[in-house]
N, C-alpha and C positions, 0 to 999 in steps of 0.2 A: 365422291362429291355429294354434299348435302343438298337435297332439293327441298324447296319450300313451295307449298301450293298457294294460289293456283298457278298452273303452268300454261294453260290454254284458255282462250276466250270461250270456246264452245267445242262441241264434238266435231264440227266441220273443220276447224283449225287443226285439231288433233289428228283427224283422219287424213288431211292433206299431208301433214308431217310424216305420218306413218306410211302413207303411200310412197312418199319420196324416199323414205328409208328402205322400203322393199325394192323400189326401182333401182336404187343404188347397189343392190346385191347382184344385179344382172337380170336378164330378160326372163320372164315367166313362160312356162309352157303354154301353148295355144289353148289347152283344155282347162287352164287354171280358173277356178271359180271362187269368188269371195262369198263365204257362207256366213251371214250375219246372224247373231243371236238377238232376237227381238226382245225389247223394243230398241233400247239405246244403241246396240251394236249396228243397227241398220244405218243410222246417221253417220257413224264412223266409216262403215264400209262403202257407202255411196260416195263419200268424199275421197276415199282411197281409189275407187273406180275411175275417178277423173284423172288420177295420176297414172294408174296402171293399165287403163283401157282393158279391163276385164269385167265380166258381168257380176252382178250381185244377186244372190237368192237368200232365202231365210232358212234357218234351222231352229225350230221352236223348242224351248226348254222351260220348265216351270219349277219354281222353288215351292217347298211345302213348309208351311208355318202355322203356328197356333194363331188363330184370328185375334186373340187378345194381345199377342206380341208379333205383329205382322213383319217387323223388320228382322226378327230372329229366325232364320231358316233352320229347320231340323232335318231337311232333306231336299232332294231335287229329282225330277223325272225328265226323261227324254224319250224319243221314239225308239221302238224296238224293245220295249219293256224294261228299259234301264232305270234303275232307282239307286240313288246315292243317299246315305244317311250320315248325319254328323256324329263323329266320334264312335265309341263302342256301343254295343247294344242295339244294332240295327234292327233285329227282329222285334224287339220290344217297342222301338220307335214306330216301326211299320204297323204293328198291332194297334198302338194308340192312334196313329193317324187314320187307320181304317175305321176304328171304333168311333172316332169323333167325326168322321166324314171328310177330313181335310184332304186325304189322298184322292178320294173319288172326285172331289171338287176340282182338284188340279189336273187329274186325268181328263176330265171333261173339257177344261179350259185348254189343255194342250191340244186336244183334237180340234177344238174350235179354231185355234190360232193356226194350226197347220193347214186347215182348209182355207181360212180367210187370206193368209199371206201367200198361199201357194207354195209351201215347202216342196222341194223336189221329191220325186219318187226315189226310193232306195236304189233301184236299178240304174237310175241316171247318174248316180254318184260313184258307183263301183269303178275302180281303176282311174279315177280322175285326181288331179292335183287340187286339193282343197285348202283354202286359207280361212280359218275360223276367226271371226272378228267379234269382239265385244268392246264396250266402252271403258272397261276396267274390271279388275278382279280383286276382291277383298278376301272372302273365305274360299272361293274357288269351287264351291259345290255345284252350281249350275253349269259352269264351264266343264267340270269333270264329267257330269252326266252327258253333256253334249258330245264330248270327245269319245267317251265310251260307246255312245250310240253310233257315232260315225266310224269308229274303228271296226265295228261289226260289218260295215259295208265294203271293207277292203279297198280303200282309196290308194292311189299310187303314192301319195304323200299327204301328210297332214301337218299344216303349219298353224300355230296359234299367234294371232297378231292383236295386240292391245296397246292403248296409250300408256296405261299405268297398271301395275300389279304389285301385290304384297310379296316380298321376297320369300316368305315362309311357305307359300303354296307351290313354288316352282318344283321342289323335289317330288311332290305328289303328282304333278301334271306331266313332268318330263317323260315318264315311260309311255305316255299316250300320244306323244307328238314327235315329229321328225325335226321340227324347228320351232324356235320361239323368237318372235320379234316384238320388242317392247320399247317404248320411248323412255319410260321411267320405271325403275325397279326400286321400291321403297320399303322401309321397315315400319311395321305398325300402322298399316293403312286402315283408317277407321271408316271412311266413307269415300267412295269413288268421286262423288260430286264435289268434294272439297278441292279437287284438282282442276276444276273448270270454273271460270267466272260465271258462266251461264250453264245450268244443268237442268233444264226443264224436263218434266215427265212427259214422255211421248205417248200419244193415244193411237188407237188403231188407224184412224184416218191419217195421222202423220206418217205412219209406217207405209201405208198404201201410196200416199203422195210421194214419198221419197223413192219408193221402188219404181213408180211410174215415171219419175223425172230423172232417173239415173242416166248418166251419159252414154252407157254402152247398151245398144239395142239388143233385144232378144234375150234378156236375162232371166225373166220369169219363165219357169218351166212347169 
C-alpha cells in the first residue's frame, strides 16, 4: 500500500496509535519500560504510556555532524562508549571529528542530557523488557547507536517502536532487536517531519514537562 504524508497530526496522535498497536499484541511484562530517545521520542513514548500503562524513561543519544552541514550526520554516540559512523572509513571519520572538536562537543552534550533527563543507571536496565521509542527513523544512525548501547546491558528483550521508518534501515537494525513495531514502513524517507502535520522542535523544558506529566507514576529513575 502506498502511503502519502502526512499521516498524523502530531507526535501525540502517532504515539497513541503506536500504543494501541502494541496493546493489541497482548499484555506486556510488569517490568516493561518505554525508553524514549530525546527529544522527539519522548512525546511519542508518553502518549504510548497512556495506552500501555507502563513508565517512560529516557536514553540519550547524539548525532555527530559538521557544523557547516548540521543536518548531515557523519556519526552518532551513545552511553557505554558506543560510536557509529556513516559508511566506510570509520577511523578516518573519527579522526576528523576529534580533530575538529565535533566528537568532544557531542560527548559533553550527551553527558549533560543524561544528567538533566535522568537517564537510568545501566544496572537498572539489565534483565528488563525495554521498548525503545523514537519519532521516526531516516538514516538509522542514532537509533543504531542507542540499540548497541542497550544491548551491552543484557536486557530481557529489546523492542524498537516508531511511527515511521525507512525500509532500507531495517536490515541493519534487525540483528540488534527482538521485535520491531512500526505504523508505517516507507521507501526513500527524506525527513521524518514530513509525516506529521505539526512537528515542532522540542527543547529541554518540553522534555522535562512531558516526563513530569506522564500518566504512569514513578517512571523517572
